[in-house]
N, CA, C and O atoms as CSV, one atom per row, in Angstrom:
chain,resi,resn,atom,element,x,y,z
A,1,UNK,N,N,0.834,-1.176,0.000
A,1,UNK,CA,C,0.000,0.000,0.000
A,1,UNK,C,C,0.891,1.255,0.000
A,1,UNK,O,O,1.836,1.345,0.783
A,2,UNK,N,N,0.594,2.196,-0.856
A,2,UNK,CA,C,1.367,3.424,-0.972
A,2,UNK,C,C,0.839,4.444,0.031
A,2,UNK,O,O,-0.363,4.691,0.118
A,3,UNK,N,N,1.749,5.017,0.770
A,3,UNK,CA,C,1.375,5.999,1.775
A,3,UNK,C,C,1.301,7.379,1.131
A,3,UNK,O,O,2.197,7.768,0.382
A,4,UNK,N,N,0.238,8.113,1.424
A,4,UNK,CA,C,0.079,9.468,0.882
A,4,UNK,C,C,0.777,10.458,1.798
A,4,UNK,O,O,0.743,10.327,3.021
A,5,UNK,N,N,1.410,11.447,1.187
A,5,UNK,CA,C,2.072,12.501,1.946
A,5,UNK,C,C,1.402,13.827,1.645
A,5,UNK,O,O,1.003,14.091,0.511
A,6,UNK,N,N,1.286,14.628,2.629
A,6,UNK,CA,C,0.735,15.963,2.466
A,6,UNK,C,C,1.885,16.927,2.186
A,6,UNK,O,O,2.873,16.949,2.920
A,7,UNK,N,N,1.756,17.724,1.124
A,7,UNK,CA,C,2.822,18.665,0.780
A,7,UNK,C,C,3.032,19.710,1.862
A,7,UNK,O,O,4.109,20.301,1.939
A,8,UNK,N,N,2.048,19.948,2.683
A,8,UNK,CA,C,2.196,20.886,3.790
A,8,UNK,C,C,3.263,20.395,4.765
A,8,UNK,O,O,3.969,21.198,5.376
A,9,UNK,N,N,3.379,19.070,4.910
A,9,UNK,CA,C,4.412,18.515,5.779
A,9,UNK,C,C,5.796,18.911,5.289
A,9,UNK,O,O,6.667,19.246,6.091
A,10,UNK,N,N,6.006,18.875,3.967
A,10,UNK,CA,C,7.300,19.252,3.418
A,10,UNK,C,C,7.576,20.731,3.628
A,10,UNK,O,O,8.702,21.113,3.948
A,11,UNK,N,N,6.557,21.567,3.451
A,11,UNK,CA,C,6.726,22.999,3.687
A,11,UNK,C,C,7.074,23.267,5.144
A,11,UNK,O,O,7.927,24.103,5.442
A,12,UNK,N,N,6.416,22.560,6.044
A,12,UNK,CA,C,6.680,22.727,7.467
A,12,UNK,C,C,8.114,22.316,7.781
A,12,UNK,O,O,8.806,22.988,8.545
A,13,UNK,N,N,8.559,21.198,7.184
A,13,UNK,CA,C,9.930,20.728,7.406
A,13,UNK,C,C,10.937,21.757,6.898
A,13,UNK,O,O,11.922,22.052,7.575
A,14,UNK,N,N,10.694,22.298,5.717
A,14,UNK,CA,C,11.597,23.308,5.159
A,14,UNK,C,C,11.626,24.536,6.054
A,14,UNK,O,O,12.686,25.121,6.274
A,15,UNK,N,N,10.487,24.923,6.563
A,15,UNK,CA,C,10.420,26.076,7.455
A,15,UNK,C,C,11.216,25.820,8.730
A,15,UNK,O,O,11.880,26.723,9.238
A,16,UNK,N,N,11.154,24.608,9.244
A,16,UNK,CA,C,11.887,24.263,10.458
A,16,UNK,C,C,13.387,24.362,10.237
A,16,UNK,O,O,14.105,24.855,11.107
A,17,UNK,N,N,13.865,23.911,9.107
A,17,UNK,CA,C,15.300,23.979,8.812
A,17,UNK,C,C,15.759,25.427,8.733
A,17,UNK,O,O,16.872,25.752,9.146
A,18,UNK,N,N,14.905,26.298,8.202
A,18,UNK,CA,C,15.268,27.709,8.050
A,18,UNK,C,C,15.363,28.412,9.398
A,18,UNK,O,O,16.139,29.356,9.548
A,19,UNK,N,N,14.582,27.965,10.383
A,19,UNK,CA,C,14.496,28.686,11.639
A,19,UNK,C,C,15.080,27.948,12.832
A,19,UNK,O,O,15.546,28.576,13.783
A,20,UNK,N,N,15.060,26.627,12.790
A,20,UNK,CA,C,15.400,25.849,13.978
A,20,UNK,C,C,16.852,25.401,13.976
A,20,UNK,O,O,17.491,25.265,12.933
A,21,UNK,N,N,17.341,25.180,15.172
A,21,UNK,CA,C,18.686,24.634,15.348
A,21,UNK,C,C,18.562,23.164,15.752
A,21,UNK,O,O,17.472,22.674,16.047
A,22,UNK,N,N,19.688,22.483,15.757
A,22,UNK,CA,C,19.700,21.083,16.166
A,22,UNK,C,C,21.058,20.826,16.819
A,22,UNK,O,O,22.073,20.697,16.135
A,23,UNK,N,N,21.061,20.753,18.134
A,23,UNK,CA,C,22.318,20.602,18.873
A,23,UNK,C,C,23.045,19.318,18.500
A,23,UNK,O,O,24.274,19.310,18.440
A,24,UNK,N,N,22.322,18.242,18.251
A,24,UNK,CA,C,22.961,16.971,17.896
A,24,UNK,C,C,23.692,17.104,16.558
A,24,UNK,O,O,24.820,16.632,16.421
A,25,UNK,N,N,23.065,17.735,15.585
A,25,UNK,CA,C,23.719,17.937,14.290
A,25,UNK,C,C,24.940,18.843,14.430
A,25,UNK,O,O,25.962,18.614,13.782
A,26,UNK,N,N,24.840,19.859,15.262
A,26,UNK,CA,C,25.986,20.749,15.491
A,26,UNK,C,C,27.137,19.975,16.138
A,26,UNK,O,O,28.298,20.169,15.777
A,27,UNK,N,N,26.817,19.108,17.084
A,27,UNK,CA,C,27.839,18.283,17.736
A,27,UNK,C,C,28.534,17.386,16.712
A,27,UNK,O,O,29.758,17.256,16.724
A,28,UNK,N,N,27.748,16.769,15.827
A,28,UNK,CA,C,28.324,15.895,14.797
A,28,UNK,C,C,29.250,16.688,13.875
A,28,UNK,O,O,30.312,16.204,13.484
A,29,UNK,N,N,28.836,17.912,13.532
A,29,UNK,CA,C,29.655,18.749,12.665
A,29,UNK,C,C,30.983,19.088,13.344
A,29,UNK,O,O,32.043,18.983,12.726
A,30,UNK,N,N,30.924,19.491,14.608
A,30,UNK,CA,C,32.144,19.847,15.351
A,30,UNK,C,C,33.058,18.632,15.468
A,30,UNK,O,O,34.276,18.749,15.338
A,31,UNK,N,N,32.469,17.477,15.713
A,31,UNK,CA,C,33.236,16.234,15.843
A,31,UNK,C,C,34.010,15.931,14.551
A,31,UNK,O,O,35.110,15.381,14.605
A,32,UNK,N,N,33.449,16.281,13.409
A,32,UNK,CA,C,34.130,16.075,12.125
A,32,UNK,C,C,35.130,17.189,11.814
A,32,UNK,O,O,36.178,16.937,11.220
A,33,UNK,N,N,34.806,18.416,12.214
A,33,UNK,CA,C,35.651,19.550,11.847
A,33,UNK,C,C,36.944,19.643,12.652
A,33,UNK,O,O,37.962,20.090,12.124
A,34,UNK,N,N,36.923,19.232,13.911
A,34,UNK,CA,C,38.135,19.355,14.734
A,34,UNK,C,C,39.319,18.564,14.172
A,34,UNK,O,O,40.420,19.109,14.089
A,35,UNK,N,N,39.130,17.290,13.780
A,35,UNK,CA,C,40.267,16.576,13.167
A,35,UNK,C,C,40.670,17.183,11.814
A,35,UNK,O,O,41.851,17.201,11.466
A,36,UNK,N,N,39.692,17.674,11.062
A,36,UNK,CA,C,40.005,18.304,9.783
A,36,UNK,C,C,40.833,19.570,9.997
A,36,UNK,O,O,41.760,19.847,9.236
A,37,UNK,N,N,40.498,20.327,11.021
A,37,UNK,CA,C,41.263,21.535,11.347
A,37,UNK,C,C,42.720,21.176,11.664
A,37,UNK,O,O,43.640,21.876,11.241
A,38,UNK,N,N,42.925,20.082,12.411
A,38,UNK,CA,C,44.292,19.654,12.735
A,38,UNK,C,C,45.069,19.269,11.485
A,38,UNK,O,O,46.256,19.579,11.374
A,39,UNK,N,N,44.419,18.603,10.552
A,39,UNK,CA,C,45.080,18.213,9.304
A,39,UNK,C,C,45.467,19.460,8.501
A,39,UNK,O,O,46.579,19.551,7.982
A,40,UNK,N,N,44.550,20.405,8.407
A,40,UNK,CA,C,44.839,21.633,7.660
A,40,UNK,C,C,45.991,22.393,8.317
A,40,UNK,O,O,46.863,22.911,7.620
A,41,UNK,N,N,46.003,22.465,9.637
A,41,UNK,CA,C,47.103,23.146,10.336
A,41,UNK,C,C,48.439,22.451,10.081
A,41,UNK,O,O,49.466,23.111,9.921
A,42,UNK,N,N,48.423,21.124,10.045
A,42,UNK,CA,C,49.658,20.382,9.751
A,42,UNK,C,C,50.131,20.675,8.334
A,42,UNK,O,O,51.323,20.870,8.098
A,43,UNK,N,N,49.190,20.705,7.389
A,43,UNK,CA,C,49.564,21.027,6.007
A,43,UNK,C,C,50.084,22.456,5.895
A,43,UNK,O,O,51.006,22.733,5.127
A,44,UNK,N,N,49.485,23.358,6.668
A,44,UNK,CA,C,49.933,24.753,6.615
A,44,UNK,C,C,51.314,24.939,7.228
A,44,UNK,O,O,51.992,25.921,6.927
A,45,UNK,N,N,51.739,24.021,8.076
A,45,UNK,CA,C,53.105,24.122,8.602
A,45,UNK,C,C,54.119,23.844,7.492
A,45,UNK,O,O,55.256,24.313,7.552
A,46,UNK,N,N,53.703,23.082,6.482
A,46,UNK,CA,C,54.572,22.816,5.335
A,46,UNK,C,C,54.455,23.918,4.278
A,46,UNK,O,O,55.452,24.331,3.685
A,47,UNK,N,N,53.225,24.386,4.051
A,47,UNK,CA,C,52.948,25.415,3.046
A,47,UNK,C,C,52.254,26.589,3.737
A,47,UNK,O,O,51.032,26.723,3.683
A,48,UNK,N,N,53.047,27.426,4.381
A,48,UNK,CA,C,52.523,28.487,5.245
A,48,UNK,C,C,51.614,29.482,4.528
A,48,UNK,O,O,50.606,29.911,5.090
A,49,UNK,N,N,51.947,29.844,3.329
A,49,UNK,CA,C,51.208,30.895,2.631
A,49,UNK,C,C,50.244,30.358,1.577
A,49,UNK,O,O,49.889,31.083,0.648
A,50,UNK,N,N,49.816,29.115,1.700
A,50,UNK,CA,C,48.928,28.530,0.701
A,50,UNK,C,C,47.527,29.131,0.843
A,50,UNK,O,O,46.873,28.929,1.867
A,51,UNK,N,N,47.058,29.869,-0.173
A,51,UNK,CA,C,45.772,30.565,-0.044
A,51,UNK,C,C,44.577,29.615,0.073
A,51,UNK,O,O,43.614,29.924,0.774
A,52,UNK,N,N,44.627,28.477,-0.598
A,52,UNK,CA,C,43.533,27.512,-0.520
A,52,UNK,C,C,43.381,26.929,0.870
A,52,UNK,O,O,42.272,26.825,1.396
A,53,UNK,N,N,44.501,26.551,1.460
A,53,UNK,CA,C,44.468,26.009,2.820
A,53,UNK,C,C,43.984,27.062,3.812
A,53,UNK,O,O,43.248,26.750,4.748
A,54,UNK,N,N,44.401,28.310,3.604
A,54,UNK,CA,C,43.973,29.384,4.501
A,54,UNK,C,C,42.470,29.608,4.405
A,54,UNK,O,O,41.812,29.823,5.423
A,55,UNK,N,N,41.913,29.559,3.180
A,55,UNK,CA,C,40.467,29.716,3.006
A,55,UNK,C,C,39.714,28.603,3.719
A,55,UNK,O,O,38.725,28.849,4.409
A,56,UNK,N,N,40.197,27.372,3.545
A,56,UNK,CA,C,39.554,26.223,4.193
A,56,UNK,C,C,39.598,26.385,5.708
A,56,UNK,O,O,38.602,26.153,6.393
A,57,UNK,N,N,40.744,26.779,6.221
A,57,UNK,CA,C,40.877,26.966,7.665
A,57,UNK,C,C,39.945,28.079,8.165
A,57,UNK,O,O,39.350,27.964,9.236
A,58,UNK,N,N,39.829,29.139,7.390
A,58,UNK,CA,C,38.931,30.231,7.779
A,58,UNK,C,C,37.483,29.761,7.880
A,58,UNK,O,O,36.778,30.112,8.827
A,59,UNK,N,N,37.040,28.968,6.906
A,59,UNK,CA,C,35.651,28.491,6.917
A,59,UNK,C,C,35.440,27.485,8.045
A,59,UNK,O,O,34.396,27.500,8.696
A,60,UNK,N,N,36.414,26.613,8.282
A,60,UNK,CA,C,36.304,25.666,9.396
A,60,UNK,C,C,36.147,26.431,10.703
A,60,UNK,O,O,35.300,26.094,11.530
A,61,UNK,N,N,36.955,27.447,10.882
A,61,UNK,CA,C,36.867,28.229,12.125
A,61,UNK,C,C,35.566,29.013,12.206
A,61,UNK,O,O,35.035,29.229,13.295
A,62,UNK,N,N,35.051,29.439,11.057
A,62,UNK,CA,C,33.756,30.116,11.030
A,62,UNK,C,C,32.655,29.152,11.496
A,62,UNK,O,O,31.780,29.520,12.279
A,63,UNK,N,N,32.721,27.911,10.996
A,63,UNK,CA,C,31.736,26.904,11.406
A,63,UNK,C,C,31.869,26.568,12.886
A,63,UNK,O,O,30.863,26.436,13.583
A,64,UNK,N,N,33.092,26.430,13.370
A,64,UNK,CA,C,33.304,26.096,14.776
A,64,UNK,C,C,32.866,27.231,15.704
A,64,UNK,O,O,32.550,26.993,16.870
A,65,UNK,N,N,32.849,28.443,15.197
A,65,UNK,CA,C,32.455,29.589,16.018
A,65,UNK,C,C,30.941,29.793,16.081
A,65,UNK,O,O,30.456,30.591,16.883
A,66,UNK,N,N,30.198,29.082,15.246
A,66,UNK,CA,C,28.742,29.244,15.251
A,66,UNK,C,C,28.161,28.765,16.581
A,66,UNK,O,O,28.554,27.714,17.088
A,67,UNK,N,N,27.228,29.531,17.146
A,67,UNK,CA,C,26.568,29.078,18.373
A,67,UNK,C,C,25.719,27.827,18.107
A,67,UNK,O,O,25.270,27.599,16.984
A,68,UNK,N,N,25.512,27.042,19.132
A,68,UNK,CA,C,24.733,25.801,19.006
A,68,UNK,C,C,23.311,26.077,18.535
A,68,UNK,O,O,22.701,25.224,17.889
A,69,UNK,N,N,22.775,27.248,18.846
A,69,UNK,CA,C,21.390,27.549,18.471
A,69,UNK,C,C,21.270,28.216,17.098
A,69,UNK,O,O,20.235,28.808,16.793
A,70,UNK,N,N,22.305,28.130,16.273
A,70,UNK,CA,C,22.267,28.679,14.918
A,70,UNK,C,C,21.290,27.871,14.074
A,70,UNK,O,O,21.310,26.641,14.121
A,71,UNK,N,N,20.430,28.544,13.298
A,71,UNK,CA,C,19.514,27.808,12.413
A,71,UNK,C,C,20.296,26.926,11.442
A,71,UNK,O,O,21.356,27.310,10.948
A,72,UNK,N,N,19.758,25.745,11.181
A,72,UNK,CA,C,20.454,24.788,10.316
A,72,UNK,C,C,20.698,25.334,8.915
A,72,UNK,O,O,21.694,24.981,8.284
A,73,UNK,N,N,19.813,26.183,8.418
A,73,UNK,CA,C,20.010,26.739,7.076
A,73,UNK,C,C,21.303,27.549,7.006
A,73,UNK,O,O,22.026,27.474,6.012
A,74,UNK,N,N,21.597,28.310,8.034
A,74,UNK,CA,C,22.830,29.101,8.050
A,74,UNK,C,C,24.044,28.188,8.132
A,74,UNK,O,O,25.060,28.439,7.483
A,75,UNK,N,N,23.942,27.142,8.918
A,75,UNK,CA,C,25.039,26.178,9.032
A,75,UNK,C,C,25.297,25.526,7.681
A,75,UNK,O,O,26.446,25.386,7.264
A,76,UNK,N,N,24.224,25.128,6.998
A,76,UNK,CA,C,24.384,24.473,5.700
A,76,UNK,C,C,24.972,25.415,4.658
A,76,UNK,O,O,25.767,24.984,3.822
A,77,UNK,N,N,24.599,26.692,4.690
A,77,UNK,CA,C,25.200,27.657,3.753
A,77,UNK,C,C,26.702,27.767,3.994
A,77,UNK,O,O,27.483,27.805,3.042
A,78,UNK,N,N,27.104,27.816,5.244
A,78,UNK,CA,C,28.526,27.920,5.569
A,78,UNK,C,C,29.262,26.644,5.175
A,78,UNK,O,O,30.396,26.704,4.701
A,79,UNK,N,N,28.624,25.488,5.368
A,79,UNK,CA,C,29.237,24.227,4.940
A,79,UNK,C,C,29.415,24.209,3.427
A,79,UNK,O,O,30.407,23.681,2.923
A,80,UNK,N,N,28.461,24.781,2.704
A,80,UNK,CA,C,28.577,24.842,1.251
A,80,UNK,C,C,29.775,25.689,0.843
A,80,UNK,O,O,30.463,25.364,-0.124
A,81,UNK,N,N,30.032,26.775,1.572
A,81,UNK,CA,C,31.209,27.604,1.296
A,81,UNK,C,C,32.476,26.766,1.452
A,81,UNK,O,O,33.385,26.839,0.625
A,82,UNK,N,N,32.526,25.968,2.525
A,82,UNK,CA,C,33.681,25.088,2.748
A,82,UNK,C,C,33.822,24.112,1.590
A,82,UNK,O,O,34.918,23.923,1.063
A,83,UNK,N,N,32.721,23.497,1.196
A,83,UNK,CA,C,32.747,22.542,0.084
A,83,UNK,C,C,33.240,23.216,-1.191
A,83,UNK,O,O,34.076,22.659,-1.903
A,84,UNK,N,N,32.735,24.397,-1.480
A,84,UNK,CA,C,33.120,25.112,-2.699
A,84,UNK,C,C,34.600,25.465,-2.682
A,84,UNK,O,O,35.257,25.426,-3.723
A,85,UNK,N,N,35.135,25.812,-1.508
A,85,UNK,CA,C,36.560,26.150,-1.414
A,85,UNK,C,C,37.452,24.920,-1.552
A,85,UNK,O,O,38.572,25.018,-2.053
A,86,UNK,N,N,36.968,23.781,-1.118
A,86,UNK,CA,C,37.755,22.547,-1.209
A,86,UNK,C,C,37.749,22.026,-2.641
A,86,UNK,O,O,38.743,21.473,-3.112
A,87,UNK,N,N,36.647,22.201,-3.317
A,87,UNK,CA,C,36.466,21.681,-4.678
A,87,UNK,C,C,37.407,22.292,-5.618
A,87,UNK,O,O,37.391,21.967,-6.805
């Protein structure tokens, strides 16, 4: 049997992401970013003036500085900046 979904549910979910925070998701992000920050710092000790590494480090630190109650949409936009700089 196919379950019917109400499109209002999707709108509500999208609205929640735009306004709501999620401490568990923020914790998971920090848990991933801290080791990445250490790797970037190690690479920067070899290539001190590398602009790409500096950009990545700046975005990582921007993400780590976000308060736990930051809306998920803002967190995802900042993560996209990190992704775009790494790409």
